[in-house]
N, C-alpha and C positions, 0 to 999 in steps of 0.2 A: 504493500500500500504506500510505502514511502516514495517509491519511484513511479507510482501511478499518477500521470498528469491529470487524470479526470477525478481524482479523489479530492473531496472538499473538506476532509477532516483535518483541521489544523493541529489537533492534538498529536497526530502521528508525526507530523513534520517537526514538532518542537521537542520530541523525546529523543534521547540518544539511541543509536541503532541497537546496541547491546549493553546489557549490564553484566557485571562479573561478580563472582562470589566475594563476599565481604562488603559489597555495596548494599546499603540499607534497603534499597528497593528491589534487590535481587529476589526473584521468585514471588513477587507480589504484583497484583494488578495495578494499573495506573490509578492514582488517587482521584476519587470522584467519579470513577467509571461505573457502569452498570455491573460489571463483573465484581468489583469491590463491594457494591451494595448487595449483590446476591450472596456473596461470602458472609457478609455481616448478618444477613437475614438467616442463613443456614446455621451459623454459629448460635444465634439467639434461639432458633427452633430446637436445636439439640440441647441447649441449656435447659429449656423448659421440659423436654422429655426426661432429662436426668433428674430434675426436681420431682417430676411426677413419679418416676421410678422409686425414688427415695420415700415418697409418701406412701406408695403401695407397699414397700417393704415394711414401713412403720405400722401400717394397718394390718397386714397379713402375718407379720412375724411375731415372734415371742421374745419377751425380754429375758435375757440370761442373767446369771449370777453377777456378771461383770457390769450389768446395766445396759449393755448394747442389745439392740434388736437384731435377731437373726431369723433367716428363713432358708429353706432348702431351694436349690435351683429348680427342681421339679415343681414345687408349689408356686414359686414365683413365675415360672414359665407359663403354667396353666392360667394364672391370674392375669398376667401382663400381656400374653399373646392376643387376647381379645381386644386389647387397646392398640398394640403396635407389634408388628412382626420383626422389629429390630431389637429384641430383648438383649441379645448377647452384645451387640455393638454399643448399646446404651450402657450396659453393665461395664464394659471395658472403659468407656469414657468416664463413668463415675469413679472407677478404680483409679484411673489416671489422675483425677482431681482429688483423690484421697477421701472420697465419700463412702466407699464400700471396700470390703476386703473379702477375697476368696482365694482358695488354693488353685494353682494351675494357670496356664497361659490362656486357654480357651475353654469354653463350656459347650458341651454337646448334649442335645436333647436325648433322653434315654440313658446314655452312658454316664452322665454327670448329674443325674437327678438328685442324688443324695449329698452333693457338695453344698456346704453351708456358706451362705452369703451373709456377712455381718455389716450392718449399717454403722458407720463410724460417726 
């Protein structure tokens, strides 16, 4: 598009041709672009799903001796799958943010139904 004489998009002409690792804008969409806005919207949506997952764990789980609420993956899967089919992905995101704890890298329906998920 930079070399297209028929392009009327001034944003393309004003940006450098390539960014390099270490550059703060490397791997990021142009500021103010629709791509940037879609990314922000998606981040917000996933954040809301993580909050909803934590609420469901709090409602369906049981409080242990340590005061933390825990639920098995099988029980959570049966409850949450009616709301969203992205249970495992949202669980991984919640663990990344330090909101839940469970053993293993990935959880599989059937095989990992007895894995305990603890709300931190």
